C-alpha positions as CSV (number, residue, x, y, z in Angstrom):
1,M,-9.1,36.1,1.4
2,K,-9.0,32.5,0.0
3,K,-10.6,32.2,-3.7
4,K,-13.4,30.3,-4.0
5,I,-12.7,27.1,-6.1
6,A,-15.5,26.4,-8.8
7,S,-17.4,23.8,-8.8
8,Q,-17.6,20.2,-10.3
9,A,-20.1,20.8,-12.5
10,K,-18.2,24.1,-13.8
11,L,-14.9,22.6,-14.1
12,L,-16.5,19.9,-16.1
13,E,-18.1,22.6,-18.3
14,A,-14.9,24.2,-19.2
15,A,-13.2,20.7,-19.9
16,V,-16.0,19.6,-22.3
17,A,-15.7,22.5,-24.1
18,A,-12.1,23.0,-24.8
19,A,-11.7,19.8,-25.4
20,Q,-14.5,19.7,-28.4
21,A,-12.9,23.1,-29.5
22,A,-9.7,21.3,-29.3
23,G,-11.5,18.5,-31.1
24,V,-12.8,20.8,-34.1
25,V,-9.6,21.9,-35.0
26,I,-7.8,18.5,-35.1
27,R,-11.0,17.1,-37.5
28,K,-9.6,20.2,-39.8
29,H,-6.2,19.3,-40.0
30,F,-6.6,15.5,-40.7
31,G,-5.6,14.0,-43.8
32,K,-4.8,17.5,-44.5
33,K,-0.9,18.9,-45.6
34,I,0.5,19.5,-42.2
35,T,4.0,20.2,-40.2
36,V,5.9,17.3,-38.1
37,R,9.1,18.0,-36.1
38,E,10.1,16.0,-33.5
39,K,10.6,16.8,-29.9
40,G,13.8,14.4,-29.1
41,K,12.9,11.8,-27.5
42,L,9.6,12.9,-26.4
43,G,8.0,12.4,-30.0
44,L,6.6,14.4,-32.7
45,V,4.6,17.6,-32.4
46,T,2.6,19.0,-35.6
47,N,1.2,22.0,-36.5
48,A,-2.5,20.6,-35.6
49,D,-1.3,19.6,-31.9
50,I,-0.3,23.4,-31.5
51,A,-3.4,24.9,-33.0
52,A,-5.2,22.5,-31.1
53,E,-3.5,23.4,-27.4
54,E,-4.0,27.6,-28.1
55,A,-8.0,26.8,-28.9
56,A,-8.5,24.6,-25.8
57,L,-6.5,26.8,-23.5
58,K,-8.3,30.0,-24.5
59,I,-11.3,28.4,-23.1
60,L,-9.6,27.3,-19.6
61,K,-8.3,30.4,-19.3
62,K,-11.3,32.6,-19.7
63,H,-13.0,30.0,-17.4
64,S,-10.0,29.6,-14.9
65,P,-7.7,32.7,-15.2
66,D,-5.9,32.0,-11.5
67,F,-5.4,28.1,-12.4
68,A,-1.5,26.5,-13.3
69,L,-1.3,24.9,-16.5
70,L,0.2,21.6,-17.3
71,T,0.5,21.1,-21.0
72,E,2.6,19.1,-23.5
73,E,3.4,21.2,-26.2
74,T,3.5,25.1,-24.8
75,N,4.4,24.6,-21.0
76,A,5.9,21.4,-20.6
77,E,7.2,22.6,-17.4
78,G,3.6,23.6,-16.1
79,T,3.0,27.4,-15.4
80,G,0.7,29.3,-13.6
81,L,0.6,30.8,-9.5
82,V,2.7,29.4,-6.8
83,N,-0.4,29.8,-5.0
84,A,-2.9,28.3,-8.1
85,P,-6.2,27.3,-6.8
86,G,-6.1,24.4,-9.3
87,K,-4.5,23.2,-12.3
88,W,-5.3,22.2,-15.7
89,I,-3.7,19.4,-17.4
90,V,-4.0,19.0,-21.1
91,D,-3.0,16.9,-24.0
92,P,-4.9,18.5,-27.3
93,L,-3.5,15.7,-29.5
94,D,-2.6,12.1,-27.7
95,G,-1.3,9.7,-30.2
96,T,0.0,12.4,-32.6
97,T,2.1,9.3,-34.6
98,N,-1.7,7.9,-35.1
99,F,-2.5,11.6,-36.2
100,V,0.4,11.7,-39.1
101,H,0.0,8.7,-40.2
102,R,-3.4,9.0,-40.5
103,F,-4.5,6.3,-38.1
104,P,-7.3,7.2,-36.7
105,M,-6.9,6.3,-32.7
106,F,-6.4,9.5,-31.3
107,C,-7.9,12.1,-28.6
108,V,-8.0,15.6,-26.6
109,T,-7.2,15.1,-22.7
110,I,-7.9,17.3,-20.0
111,A,-8.0,17.2,-16.3
112,A,-8.9,19.5,-13.4
113,E,-6.8,18.8,-10.3
114,I,-7.6,20.8,-7.3
115,A,-4.9,19.9,-4.2
116,G,-3.3,17.4,-5.7
117,R,-6.2,15.1,-6.9
118,T,-8.1,15.0,-10.1
119,E,-11.6,16.1,-9.6
120,V,-12.8,16.3,-13.5
121,G,-11.6,14.1,-16.3
122,V,-12.3,14.3,-20.2
123,I,-11.1,12.7,-23.1
124,Y,-12.8,13.1,-26.2
125,H,-12.3,11.1,-29.6
126,P,-12.6,13.7,-32.1
127,I,-12.7,11.0,-35.3
128,L,-16.0,9.3,-33.5
129,D,-17.3,12.6,-31.4
130,D,-17.2,10.1,-28.1
131,L,-16.8,12.0,-25.4
132,Y,-16.0,10.5,-22.2
133,V,-16.6,12.1,-18.8
134,A,-15.5,11.2,-15.5
135,V,-16.5,13.7,-12.1
136,R,-14.7,12.5,-9.0
137,G,-17.2,10.8,-6.8
138,K,-19.8,10.9,-9.3
139,G,-19.2,8.1,-11.9
140,A,-17.9,8.3,-15.6
141,T,-20.1,8.5,-18.3
142,L,-19.5,7.9,-22.6
143,N,-21.7,10.5,-24.7
144,G,-24.2,10.8,-21.6
145,R,-24.1,7.1,-20.6
146,K,-22.9,5.2,-17.5
147,M,-19.5,3.4,-18.1
148,R,-18.4,0.5,-16.1
149,V,-15.5,-1.7,-16.8
150,S,-15.5,-5.3,-17.6
151,K,-16.3,-8.4,-15.6
152,T,-13.7,-10.8,-17.1
153,K,-12.3,-13.2,-14.4
154,K,-9.9,-14.6,-15.5
155,I,-6.5,-13.1,-17.5
156,S,-6.9,-15.9,-19.7
157,D,-9.9,-14.0,-21.1
158,S,-8.9,-10.7,-21.3
159,L,-8.4,-8.7,-23.8
160,L,-5.4,-6.0,-22.6
161,T,-3.8,-2.9,-23.9
162,T,-0.1,-1.5,-23.7
163,G,2.2,0.8,-25.3
164,F,6.1,1.4,-25.6
165,A,7.9,4.8,-24.8
166,Y,8.6,7.0,-28.0
167,R,12.2,5.7,-28.8
168,F,12.0,3.1,-26.5
169,R,15.9,1.8,-26.9
170,D,16.6,2.3,-22.9
171,L,13.4,0.5,-22.3
172,Q,13.0,-2.2,-24.8
173,H,14.4,-5.0,-22.6
174,T,11.7,-4.4,-19.8
175,E,9.0,-3.4,-22.1
176,M,9.2,-6.4,-24.4
177,N,9.6,-8.7,-21.5
178,S,6.5,-7.2,-20.2
179,F,4.2,-7.9,-23.1
180,E,5.9,-11.0,-23.7
181,R,4.8,-12.3,-20.6
182,L,1.2,-10.9,-20.6
183,S,1.2,-11.9,-24.4
184,R,1.5,-16.1,-23.2
185,I,-1.3,-15.5,-20.3
186,A,-4.1,-13.1,-21.7
187,R,-5.9,-14.0,-24.8
188,A,-4.7,-11.0,-26.7
189,I,-3.0,-7.8,-26.5
190,R,-3.7,-4.8,-28.6
191,R,-1.2,-1.6,-28.7
192,P,-3.2,1.1,-29.9
193,G,-0.9,4.5,-29.5
194,S,-2.7,6.8,-27.7
195,A,-2.3,6.2,-23.5
196,A,-5.5,8.5,-22.9
197,L,-7.7,6.0,-25.4
198,D,-6.0,3.0,-23.8
199,L,-7.8,4.3,-20.3
200,A,-11.0,5.4,-21.7
201,Y,-11.4,1.9,-23.5
202,T,-10.6,0.4,-20.5
203,A,-13.3,2.3,-18.6
204,S,-15.9,1.5,-20.8
205,G,-15.0,-2.2,-20.5
206,V,-13.3,-2.9,-24.0
207,F,-10.0,-3.5,-22.7
208,D,-9.5,-5.6,-19.5
209,G,-6.2,-3.8,-18.4
210,F,-3.6,-1.2,-19.4
211,W,-0.4,-1.0,-18.2
212,E,2.4,1.2,-19.0
213,R,5.8,2.7,-18.5
214,H,7.4,6.4,-19.2
215,L,4.3,8.0,-19.5
216,A,3.6,12.2,-18.5
217,P,0.5,13.2,-16.0
218,W,-1.4,15.0,-19.2
219,D,-1.2,11.1,-20.8
220,V,-2.8,9.7,-17.7
221,A,-4.3,11.9,-15.1
222,A,-8.0,12.2,-17.1
223,G,-7.5,8.4,-17.9
224,A,-7.0,7.0,-14.8
225,L,-10.0,9.1,-13.2
226,L,-12.5,7.6,-15.9
227,V,-11.3,3.8,-15.0
228,Q,-11.4,4.5,-11.4
229,E,-14.8,6.5,-11.6
230,S,-15.8,3.3,-13.9
231,G,-15.7,0.9,-11.2
232,G,-11.6,-0.6,-11.8
233,K,-8.5,-0.1,-9.9
234,V,-5.5,1.8,-10.7
235,T,-1.9,2.3,-9.2
236,D,1.6,2.0,-10.0
237,F,3.8,-1.3,-10.6
238,A,4.4,-1.5,-7.2
239,G,0.7,-1.4,-6.1
240,A,0.9,1.9,-4.5
241,T,-1.8,4.6,-4.9
242,F,-1.6,6.2,-8.3
243,R,-0.2,9.5,-9.1
244,P,-0.4,11.1,-12.3
245,Y,3.1,11.7,-11.9
246,A,4.6,8.7,-11.3
247,M,5.6,7.9,-14.7
248,E,4.1,4.4,-14.7
249,I,0.4,3.0,-14.5
250,L,-1.4,-0.3,-14.4
251,A,-5.3,0.1,-14.9
252,S,-7.7,-3.0,-14.7
253,N,-11.2,-3.6,-14.4
254,G,-9.8,-4.8,-10.6
255,Q,-10.5,-8.6,-10.9
256,L,-7.5,-9.1,-12.7
257,H,-5.1,-6.2,-11.1
258,S,-3.2,-8.6,-8.5
259,G,-2.4,-11.1,-11.2
260,L,-1.3,-8.3,-14.4
261,L,0.9,-6.5,-10.9
262,K,2.6,-10.0,-10.6
263,A,3.1,-10.2,-14.2
264,I,4.8,-6.7,-14.6
265,Q,6.9,-7.1,-11.3
266,E,8.3,-11.0,-12.1
267,S,9.1,-8.9,-15.7
268,K,11.5,-6.5,-14.3
269,T,13.3,-9.1,-12.4
270,R,13.5,-12.0,-14.6
271,P,14.6,-12.6,-17.7
272,S,11.9,-14.0,-20.5
273,V,11.8,-17.9,-20.7
């Protein structure tokens, strides 16, 4: 018998509860003594990351015990039944390096994927108590208020955001080439250090566009849906339909997308001048 999949409303309820529970843990640890270790080229992990993930997964497993899990810290390869009706994609603390250095730009991000599509996305900024929510086909909100992307029409008027891969020596030429090219044509570029928050701020109209390479599904699944449901556009660097597993993302307000895409593509094939 085919299992009944929870409604979007129920998935959203669980995702919000899990994100906020993880947020409580993060606030408790922020600014306090923590244990830190490196995960090779994958970045830092702290006891706060692990505790926040445990708090989130406790709620998600109770709500959807038959869902697969794809999480950054404890189940990097994903766990769950082969024929699971859905998947939770979780990063309990996106922006761990910021967290370690007490720079308050980090968040919890949770997405519910059904049949290969992200149906629900939640990003929670625990320090500001900002809750970003997106439901496929039903829009996106920030603290209950509807979100829309910016109306900026020219790249020269834009505020963009990006990120660099952790220990990005292998990608350094391409990363810096893209940054240099876009910095010449945009009003300004920021690099806060949390891909999920970059996407949330693009969805809410703070940023006009975001691009980054070498990302994992838990970095972008929820945020990409936020941008799409706020009226923006999300693709890979070839301009193809975005998938959270593509490891590259360009998100924008839509009006700037073709120009940003062109600049990124040129940075991969031509040297800086």
